[in-house]
C-alpha positions in Angstrom: 4.5 -22.2 6.2 2.5 -20.1 3.8 4.8 -19.5 0.8 4.3 -18.7 -2.9 6.3 -17.9 -6.0 6.6 -14.3 -4.9 8.7 -15.4 -1.9 11.3 -17.1 -4.1 11.3 -14.2 -6.6 12.0 -11.6 -4.0 13.8 -13.6 -1.4 11.3 -13.0 1.3 9.9 -15.5 3.9 6.2 -14.7 3.7 4.1 -13.4 0.8 3.2 -10.2 2.6 3.9 -6.7 1.4 3.6 -3.6 3.5 1.8 -0.7 1.8 3.9 2.3 0.7 1.9 4.8 2.8 3.0 8.5 2.4 4.2 10.2 5.6 4.0 6.7 7.3 6.0 4.1 5.5 9.5 5.1 6.5 12.8 3.2 7.0 11.9 2.1 10.6 8.6 0.4 9.5 10.0 -1.0 6.3 12.9 -2.6 8.1 10.7 -4.0 10.8 8.4 -5.7 8.2 11.4 -7.1 6.3 13.0 -8.4 9.5 9.6 -10.1 10.2 9.8 -11.9 6.9 7.6 -9.7 4.7 8.6 -7.0 2.2 8.9 -3.7 3.9 8.4 -0.6 1.6 9.6 2.9 2.0 7.3 5.6 0.6 9.2 8.2 -1.6 6.0 10.2 -1.6 6.7 13.8 -2.7 10.2 13.8 -1.1 13.4 14.6 -2.9 16.4 12.4 -3.6 18.4 13.3 -0.5 15.5 12.4 1.8 14.9 9.1 0.1 18.6 8.2 0.0 18.9 8.8 3.8 15.9 6.6 4.4 17.3 3.8 2.2 20.6 3.9 4.0 18.9 3.8 7.4 16.8 0.8 6.4 20.1 -1.0 5.4 21.4 -0.3 8.8 18.3 -1.9 10.4 17.9 -4.9 8.2 19.9 -7.2 5.8 16.6 -8.4 4.3 15.1 -7.2 1.0 13.0 -4.1 1.1 11.4 -1.9 -1.5 10.6 1.7 -2.3 7.2 3.0 -3.5 7.5 5.8 -6.1 4.6 8.0 -6.7 5.0 8.9 -10.4 3.2 12.2 -10.1 5.8 13.5 -7.7 7.8 16.5 -8.9 10.9 14.5 -7.8 10.0 11.3 -9.6 13.0 11.6 -12.0 15.6 12.0 -9.3 14.2 9.4 -6.9 14.0 6.9 -9.9 17.8 7.3 -10.1 18.4 7.0 -6.4 16.9 3.5 -6.2 19.4 2.4 -8.9 22.3 4.1 -7.2 21.4 2.6 -3.8 20.8 -0.9 -5.0 17.2 -1.2 -4.0 15.8 -4.6 -4.9 12.1 -3.8 -5.4 10.2 -0.8 -6.6 6.4 -0.5 -6.4 4.8 2.4 -8.3 1.6 4.3 -8.2 -0.2 7.3 -9.7 1.1 6.9 -13.3 2.9 4.8 -15.8 6.6 3.8 -14.9 7.4 3.1 -18.6 10.1 5.8 -18.9 12.1 4.3 -16.0 11.6 0.6 -16.7 14.7 0.0 -18.9 17.1 1.6 -16.3 15.4 -0.3 -13.4 15.5 -3.6 -15.1 19.1 -3.2 -16.2 19.9 -2.6 -12.5 18.2 -5.8 -11.6 15.3 -4.1 -9.8 11.9 -6.0 -9.6 9.3 -3.4 -10.7 5.8 -4.1 -9.2 3.3 -1.4 -10.2 0.0 -0.9 -8.3 -2.9 -1.2 -10.7 -6.6 -0.7 -10.4 -7.7 -2.2 -13.8 -7.1 -5.1 -16.1 -6.0 -2.8 -18.9 -3.2 -1.2 -16.7 -2.1 -4.7 -15.5 -1.7 -5.9 -19.1 0.2 -2.7 -20.0 2.6 -3.2 -17.1 3.2 -6.8 -18.0 4.1 -5.8 -21.5 6.5 -3.2 -20.1 8.4 -5.8 -18.2 7.0 -5.7 -14.7 7.9 -8.6 -12.4 4.5 -8.6 -10.8 1.5 -6.3 -10.2 -0.4 -5.2 -7.1 -4.1 -5.3 -7.9 -5.6 -2.9 -5.4 -9.3 -2.7 -4.7 -11.4 0.3 -3.8 -11.6 -0.9 -0.2 -8.0 0.4 0.3 -7.0 3.5 2.2 -5.5 6.4 0.2 -5.9 6.7 -3.5 -8.5 4.3 -4.8 -10.0 3.0 -8.1 -13.5 1.8 -8.7 -13.4 -2.0 -8.6 -13.5 -4.0 -5.4 -10.7 -6.4 -4.5 -13.1 -9.3 -5.0 -13.8 -8.4 -8.6 -10.5 -6.9 -9.6 -8.0 -9.6 -8.4 -9.5 -12.6 -10.3 -9.8 -10.6 -13.5 -6.2 -9.4 -13.3 -5.1 -13.0 -12.5 -6.9 -14.2 -15.6 -5.4 -11.5 -17.7 -1.7 -11.7 -16.9 0.9 -14.4 -16.5 3.1 -12.5 -14.0 2.4 -12.9 -10.2 -0.5 -10.8 -8.8 -0.5 -9.4 -5.3 -3.9 -8.6 -3.8 -4.5 -5.4 -1.9 -7.5 -3.7 -0.3 -9.6 -4.9 2.6 -7.0 -7.4 4.0 -6.1 -7.3 7.7 -6.3 -10.9 8.9 -5.8 -14.5 7.8 -9.3 -14.7 6.3 -8.4 -11.8 3.9 -5.1 -13.5 3.0 -6.8 -16.8 2.4 -9.5 -15.2 0.3 -6.8 -13.4 -1.8 -5.1 -16.7 -2.5 -8.4 -18.3 -3.5 -8.9 -15.5 -6.0 -5.7 -16.4 -7.7 -3.2 -14.0 -6.0 0.2 -15.2 -4.7 0.6 -12.6 -2.1 -1.0 -9.7 -0.3 -0.3 -6.0 0.4 -1.4 -4.7 3.7 -1.6 -1.0 4.8 -4.1 -0.2 7.5 -3.1 -2.9 9.9 0.6 -1.9 9.7 -0.4 1.6 10.7 -0.7 0.3 14.2 2.6 -1.6 14.2 4.8 -0.8 17.2 7.5 0.3 14.8 5.3 2.6 12.9 6.2 6.2 13.6 2.8 7.7 12.8 1.3 10.0 15.4 -0.5 8.1 18.3 -3.7 10.0 17.5 -3.7 8.3 14.1 -3.2 4.9 15.6 -5.9 5.5 18.2 -8.4 6.5 15.5 -7.7 3.3 13.6 -8.1 1.2 16.7 -11.5 2.9 17.5 -12.8 2.7 13.9 -15.9 0.7 13.1 -16.9 -0.9 9.8 -18.7 2.2 8.5 -16.2 4.8 9.6 -14.4 5.5 6.2 -15.4 7.8 3.4 -14.3 8.3 -0.2 -13.7 11.9 -1.3 -12.1 13.6 -4.3 -14.1 12.0 -7.1 -14.9 15.4 -8.5 -11.2 16.0 -9.1 -10.7 12.6 -10.6 -8.4 11.1 -7.9 -10.6 9.8 -5.1 -9.1 8.8 -1.7 -10.4 6.8 1.2 -10.0 8.1 4.7 -11.6 8.0 8.2 -14.7 10.1 8.8 -13.5 13.2 10.5 -14.4 16.9 10.6 -12.0 17.4 7.7 -13.3 14.6 5.5 -16.9 15.6 6.1 -16.1 19.3 5.4 -14.3 18.3 2.2 -17.2 16.1 1.0 -19.6 19.0 1.6 -17.4 21.4 -0.4 -17.0 18.8 -3.1 -20.8 18.8 -3.7 -21.0 22.6 -3.5 -21.1 24.1 -7.1 -19.8 27.4 -5.8 -16.5 25.8 -4.7 -14.0 25.6 -7.5 -11.7 22.7 -8.3 -8.8 24.9 -7.4 -10.3 25.6 -4.0 -10.8 21.9 -3.4 -7.2 21.1 -4.4 -6.0 23.8 -2.0 -8.2 22.4 0.8 -6.4 19.1 0.7 -2.8 20.4 0.6 -0.9 19.2 3.7 -3.9 17.4 5.2 -2.2 14.0 5.4 0.9 15.4 7.0 -1.2 17.1 9.6 -2.8 13.7 10.4 0.3 11.5 10.3 2.9 13.9 11.8 0.9 16.3 13.9 -2.0 14.1 14.9 -4.3 17.1 14.1 -7.8 15.7 14.4 -9.5 18.8 13.1 -7.5 19.5 10.0 -5.9 16.2 9.2 -6.8 13.6 6.6 -6.5 10.1 8.2 -6.2 7.7 5.3 -7.4 4.2 6.1 -9.0 1.3 4.5 -12.5 -0.1 5.0 -11.0 -3.0 7.0 -10.0 -0.5 9.8 -12.9 -1.8 11.9 -11.2 -5.2 12.1 -7.9 -3.7 13.5 -8.0 -4.0 17.3 -4.5 -3.9 18.7 -1.1 -2.4 18.4 1.6 -5.1 18.0 5.1 -5.6 16.4 5.2 -5.8 12.7 6.7 -9.4 12.8 3.8 -10.5 15.0 1.3 -9.0 12.5 2.9 -11.0 9.6 2.9 -14.2 11.6 -0.8 -13.7 12.6 -1.8 -13.1 9.0 0.0 -16.2 7.7 -0.8 -18.6 10.6 -4.5 -17.7 10.4 -4.6 -18.2 6.6 -2.9 -21.6 6.5 -5.6 -23.7 8.2 -8.3 -21.8 6.2 -6.6 -22.7 2.9 -6.0 -26.3 4.0 -9.6 -26.6 5.2 -11.2 -25.2 2.1 -11.3 -28.7 0.5 -13.9 -29.8 3.0 -16.5 -28.0 0.9 -15.6 -30.1 -2.2 -17.5 -33.4 -2.4 
């Protein structure tokens, strides 16, 4: 069985996190991943405290295993959802889009393991000093908001820079990716795109179909002009957005407005013309819809013989 220190720390069976994908990572998916032995994560996205509380309580009805909540720190409801995770006894919080420093004391006092998502060595060190239990080092191959460094370059540098556990994310969808992450020094992985096609994922079927049909070159990064690039599938929307981004006559305000609601249109409505279908570069490797527990078993069972066999290259 593939295990690591992160399993003992969080009380999970396999060192596999499910990504906190906005409009996608709800209680149903999180509970299915946790029941499968991984760490399921509910995305708080831009939702308010009441919505998150209802999702946490639903997850508790569906699983008795640990699960987490991802808090986007730029959310206008960040302060109130930060309190909800304490009140509801959530065991793990992952964070993105900001510095969770203002909440760390309250979370740690409540016994919450805080695991920020980082895209640089500097931020990883800062989070370690702030008291994070671990960090997720996420490479630019990921879907959604991305940094500049690839997983291959980011993960080993973060592993060398901090003493806390490092979870690798970005471009991982099979056992080869899991094995590679461990060889780079990580003690766990976070997977997003492959869980998009989990049977328990409530995303629109059009979204799943687009992931299943994707090829290796079918993603695009947009938003760099605004300072917060995202990776998504190539669609009419993403191509139009990229064209507007390079048009000097289009203002930053107009670009921001163009993206409002685009993810919801994709994830909830399945709108192929106006939706932004966030996905990682590994989408071309995702070929079937299957239960979350089966995905986790596949990832770990494929990785084990690869890790055991790595020694054959050493003479």
